[in-house]
C-alpha positions as CSV (number, residue, x, y, z in Angstrom):
1,M,71.7,104.2,-22.1
2,Q,70.0,104.6,-25.2
3,D,69.8,100.5,-25.8
4,F,69.0,99.5,-22.4
5,I,65.8,101.9,-22.7
6,R,65.2,101.1,-26.0
7,L,65.1,97.8,-25.0
8,F,63.9,97.8,-21.9
9,F,61.2,101.0,-22.2
10,N,60.1,102.0,-25.8
11,L,57.9,104.0,-26.3
12,E,56.0,103.3,-29.5
13,V,56.1,100.1,-29.1
14,M,54.2,100.2,-25.7
15,A,51.5,101.3,-27.6
16,Q,51.4,99.1,-30.7
17,T,50.9,96.2,-27.6
18,L,49.2,98.1,-25.2
19,P,45.8,96.4,-27.4
20,L,47.3,93.0,-26.8
21,L,47.5,93.3,-23.1
22,M,44.6,95.0,-22.5
23,Q,42.7,91.8,-24.2
24,G,44.7,90.2,-20.9
25,L,44.5,92.3,-17.9
26,W,40.7,91.9,-19.2
27,M,40.9,87.8,-19.8
28,T,42.6,88.4,-15.8
29,V,39.8,90.3,-14.4
30,R,37.7,87.7,-15.3
31,L,40.1,85.1,-14.2
32,C,40.7,86.9,-10.7
33,A,36.3,87.5,-9.9
34,A,35.8,83.3,-10.6
35,V,38.5,82.2,-8.3
36,I,38.0,84.5,-6.1
37,A,34.4,84.1,-5.7
38,L,34.7,80.6,-5.4
39,G,37.8,80.4,-3.2
40,L,35.6,83.0,-0.8
41,V,33.1,81.1,-0.6
42,G,34.7,76.9,-1.1
43,G,36.9,78.5,1.8
44,L,33.2,79.9,3.8
45,F,32.1,75.9,3.8
46,L,36.0,74.2,4.6
47,A,36.3,76.6,7.6
48,L,33.0,75.4,9.2
49,G,33.7,71.7,8.7
50,A,37.2,72.5,9.6
51,L,35.2,73.8,13.2
52,S,32.5,71.1,12.9
53,H,31.4,69.1,16.9
54,R,31.2,65.6,14.1
55,R,34.7,64.7,14.1
56,W,33.7,62.6,10.8
57,L,33.6,66.5,9.1
58,R,35.8,67.9,10.8
59,W,39.4,65.8,10.2
60,P,37.7,65.6,6.2
61,A,38.0,69.4,6.1
62,F,41.8,69.7,8.2
63,A,42.6,66.8,5.9
64,V,41.7,68.7,2.9
65,I,43.4,72.0,3.7
66,D,46.7,70.8,4.5
67,F,46.8,68.3,1.4
68,L,45.4,72.1,-0.7
69,R,48.2,74.1,1.4
70,A,51.1,71.7,1.1
71,L,50.5,70.5,-2.9
72,P,52.7,73.9,-5.2
73,P,49.4,75.1,-7.1
74,L,51.7,75.2,-10.0
75,V,51.7,71.4,-9.7
76,L,47.6,71.0,-9.5
77,L,47.3,73.5,-12.2
78,I,49.0,71.3,-14.8
79,F,47.3,68.2,-12.8
80,I,44.2,69.4,-14.2
81,Y,45.3,70.9,-17.5
82,S,47.6,67.2,-18.8
83,G,46.4,64.9,-16.5
84,L,43.4,64.8,-16.4
85,P,42.7,64.8,-20.1
86,F,44.5,60.6,-19.9
87,A,41.1,59.8,-17.4
88,G,38.6,61.6,-20.5
89,L,38.1,65.1,-18.7
90,A,39.6,67.7,-21.1
91,I,38.8,70.8,-20.1
92,S,39.7,73.8,-21.8
93,P,42.3,76.3,-20.5
94,F,40.0,79.1,-18.2
95,A,38.3,76.3,-16.3
96,A,42.0,74.2,-15.8
97,V,43.7,77.6,-14.2
98,A,39.9,77.9,-12.5
99,V,39.7,74.9,-10.7
100,A,43.3,75.1,-9.8
101,F,42.9,78.2,-7.9
102,F,39.3,77.7,-6.8
103,L,41.5,74.7,-4.6
104,N,44.3,75.9,-4.3
105,N,42.8,79.6,-2.7
106,S,40.0,78.2,-1.3
107,A,42.1,76.9,1.5
108,Y,43.7,79.3,2.7
109,Y,41.3,81.8,3.0
110,A,39.3,78.8,5.1
111,E,42.4,79.0,7.5
112,I,42.0,82.7,7.3
113,Y,37.6,82.1,8.4
114,R,38.8,79.8,10.3
115,A,40.8,82.6,12.7
116,G,38.0,84.9,12.6
117,I,35.7,83.1,13.6
118,Q,37.1,81.7,16.6
119,S,38.0,85.4,17.5
120,V,34.6,86.5,18.3
121,P,33.3,85.1,21.4
122,A,32.2,82.8,22.6
123,G,30.0,85.1,24.7
124,Q,28.5,86.5,21.5
125,T,26.9,83.2,20.2
126,E,25.1,82.4,23.7
127,A,24.0,85.4,23.8
128,A,22.3,85.6,20.0
129,R,21.2,81.4,20.9
130,A,19.4,83.0,24.3
131,C,17.8,85.9,22.3
132,G,16.6,82.9,19.7
133,L,18.3,82.8,17.4
134,T,18.9,79.5,15.4
135,A,22.5,78.6,15.1
136,G,22.3,80.2,11.3
137,Q,21.1,82.4,12.5
138,T,23.9,83.4,14.6
139,L,26.8,82.0,12.3
140,A,25.3,85.1,9.5
141,H,24.3,88.0,11.7
142,V,26.3,87.8,14.7
143,V,29.8,84.9,14.5
144,L,30.6,86.4,10.5
145,P,30.0,90.1,10.6
146,Q,32.2,89.8,13.6
147,A,34.4,87.5,11.8
148,V,35.4,89.0,8.6
149,R,36.3,92.3,10.3
150,N,38.3,90.9,12.8
151,V,40.6,89.1,9.2
152,L,39.7,91.1,6.5
153,P,44.1,91.9,6.4
154,D,44.1,89.3,5.8
155,L,41.6,88.3,3.8
156,L,42.9,91.9,0.9
157,S,46.3,90.5,1.2
158,N,44.9,86.5,0.9
159,T,43.4,88.5,-2.8
160,V,46.0,90.4,-3.7
161,E,48.3,87.2,-4.1
162,V,44.7,84.9,-6.0
163,V,46.1,88.4,-8.8
164,K,49.1,87.9,-8.2
165,L,49.4,83.9,-9.2
166,T,46.9,84.3,-12.4
167,S,50.1,84.9,-14.1
168,L,50.8,81.4,-13.6
169,A,48.1,80.5,-15.8
170,S,51.1,81.7,-18.5
171,V,51.9,78.1,-18.5
172,V,48.4,76.5,-20.3
173,S,48.3,79.5,-22.6
174,L,45.3,81.2,-21.0
175,A,45.9,84.4,-22.2
176,E,45.9,86.1,-19.7
177,L,48.0,89.1,-19.1
178,L,51.5,87.8,-18.7
179,Y,51.1,85.5,-21.6
180,S,49.9,88.3,-23.8
181,A,53.3,90.0,-22.3
182,N,55.1,87.9,-23.4
183,M,52.9,87.1,-26.7
184,A,54.2,90.7,-27.5
185,R,57.6,90.1,-26.9
186,S,57.9,87.3,-29.5
187,L,56.5,89.8,-32.3
188,T,58.3,92.8,-31.6
189,Y,61.6,91.5,-29.6
190,N,61.5,93.2,-27.7
191,A,61.3,93.2,-23.8
192,S,58.7,96.5,-23.2
193,P,55.9,94.8,-23.3
194,L,56.4,92.6,-20.3
195,V,57.5,96.1,-18.6
196,L,54.2,97.8,-19.4
197,A,53.1,94.4,-18.0
198,A,54.6,95.2,-14.8
199,L,53.8,98.3,-15.3
200,V,49.7,97.1,-15.1
201,Y,49.9,94.9,-12.6
202,L,51.1,97.6,-10.2
203,V,48.8,100.1,-10.9
204,L,46.1,96.9,-9.8
205,L,47.8,95.9,-6.5
206,W,49.5,98.5,-5.2
207,P,46.4,100.9,-4.0
208,L,45.3,97.5,-2.6
209,V,48.4,96.8,-0.6
210,R,48.3,100.4,0.8
211,L,45.0,100.1,1.4
212,V,46.3,96.6,4.0
213,S,48.5,98.1,5.3
214,R,46.3,101.0,6.3
215,Y,43.7,98.9,7.8
216,Q,46.3,96.9,9.4
217,R,47.7,100.0,11.0
218,R,44.2,101.1,12.7
219,L,43.7,97.1,14.1
220,A,46.9,98.3,16.0
221,A,45.5,101.8,17.3
């Protein structure tokens, strides 16, 4: 039992490696901010394309969404980071991860947006247009606010998945939280930094998970 504690819950090792993990956490926060912001915007454009009455716009949007949802994010990441240099397009690990996860999550955000927009009664749009609002104004001020409120738990749940997804960035040696914890494990020959990283993820994500559950219960009531 003492050996187990010494290997996985060594407080001295955790204290020594905490600064390194905090640097990794900062990289994770930066990466999440970039991926979530880009994914929300990209997902909205894909959703609007998929809902368009123009077939030449609707079918390509559906094709892109299905392709990105079917392609594993790790495969996409390795292709961008390791495959593109063969075409003369070498990019940094941060940019590769941001682009790969932006593409992946745009597809999931798009499906969530599409469900939210379709949940808004058509009468809302007709009433807004009858009041003199343009199509863009109707979308921005009438449809989207209601759509986002209807699918907010799903948006938050997907955001939680984005944060967990960033741990895959360690594959391309991006110094995010998991990579930093693994480096600390290699230096200390102790698994305690990995346990500490897991605790950091738990502290970050547990409140958001509880918020999603609470909001879902409120909607159900």
